[in-house]
C-alpha positions as CSV (number, residue, x, y, z in Angstrom):
1,X,16.0,91.1,-1.1
2,X,13.1,90.2,-3.4
3,X,10.9,87.3,-2.6
4,X,8.3,85.8,-4.9
5,X,5.6,84.5,-2.6
6,X,2.6,82.2,-3.3
7,X,-0.6,82.5,-1.3
8,X,-3.6,80.1,-1.4
9,X,-7.0,81.5,-0.4
10,X,-10.3,79.6,-0.8
11,X,-11.2,81.5,-4.0
12,X,-7.8,82.3,-5.4
13,X,-4.1,81.5,-5.6
14,X,-1.7,84.3,-6.4
15,X,2.0,85.0,-6.6
16,X,3.5,88.4,-5.8
17,X,7.1,89.7,-5.6
18,X,8.1,91.9,-2.6
19,X,9.4,95.4,-3.3
20,X,11.4,97.9,-1.3
21,X,8.2,99.4,-0.1
22,X,6.9,96.0,1.2
23,X,10.1,95.8,3.3
24,X,9.6,99.3,4.7
25,X,6.1,98.4,5.6
26,X,7.3,95.2,7.3
27,X,10.0,97.1,9.3
28,X,7.4,99.7,10.4
29,X,4.9,97.1,11.6
30,X,7.3,94.8,13.3
31,X,9.8,97.4,14.5
32,X,12.7,95.3,13.1
33,X,15.3,95.7,10.4
34,X,15.3,93.8,7.2
35,X,18.9,92.8,7.9
36,X,17.6,90.7,10.8
37,X,15.9,88.4,8.4
38,X,19.1,86.5,7.9
39,X,18.4,84.9,11.3
40,X,15.1,83.5,10.0
41,X,11.7,84.7,9.0
42,X,8.4,83.6,10.5
43,X,5.2,82.6,8.8
44,X,3.5,85.8,10.0
45,X,6.3,87.9,8.4
46,X,5.7,86.1,5.0
47,X,2.0,86.5,5.3
48,X,2.3,90.2,6.0
49,X,4.6,90.6,3.0
50,X,2.3,88.7,0.7
51,X,-0.7,90.7,1.9
52,X,1.0,94.0,1.5
53,X,2.4,93.1,-2.0
54,X,-1.0,91.8,-3.1
55,X,-2.6,95.2,-2.2
56,X,0.1,97.0,-4.1
57,X,-0.6,94.9,-7.1
58,X,-4.3,95.4,-7.0
59,X,-5.1,91.8,-6.1
60,X,-8.3,91.7,-4.1
61,X,-7.6,90.5,-0.6
62,X,-9.3,91.1,2.8
63,X,-8.6,94.6,4.0
64,X,-7.6,93.6,7.5
65,X,-4.4,91.6,7.8
66,X,-5.9,89.2,10.4
67,X,-8.8,88.4,8.1
68,X,-6.3,87.6,5.3
69,X,-4.5,85.3,7.6
70,X,-7.7,83.5,8.7
71,X,-8.5,82.7,5.0
72,X,-5.0,81.3,4.1
73,X,-5.3,77.6,3.3
74,X,-1.6,76.9,3.6
75,X,1.5,78.8,4.8
76,X,2.9,81.3,2.4
77,X,5.3,79.6,0.0
78,X,8.5,81.2,-1.0
79,X,8.7,80.5,-4.7
80,X,12.0,82.3,-5.3
81,X,14.5,84.6,-3.6
82,X,16.7,87.2,-5.1
83,X,19.3,89.1,-3.3
84,X,19.4,92.7,-4.4
85,X,22.8,94.2,-5.2
86,X,24.7,91.0,-5.1
87,X,28.4,91.4,-4.6
88,X,30.5,90.4,-7.6
89,X,33.5,88.1,-7.2
90,X,36.9,89.5,-7.6
91,X,38.2,89.7,-11.1
92,X,40.4,86.9,-12.2
93,X,43.5,87.2,-14.2
94,X,43.4,85.4,-17.6
């Protein structure tokens, strides 16, 4: 799953897209599986993904996750969601 996330800080607003590495980092931190996201995702989860993706994209954000969260003006917004490896429908007969 790829998410495009928008974060608003006092001095900047940015959009980032999650990567496979971002999901791995999230699983490690929260001791969970990405497949569990189907049951819902929390605001802290989205903030962590935005913070991690920002660092990977060389966007200057606070080095400590908690400091990043304290500066957020609004909850992280999911701009778009893309399911990786979507299944294709069965072929139809013409």
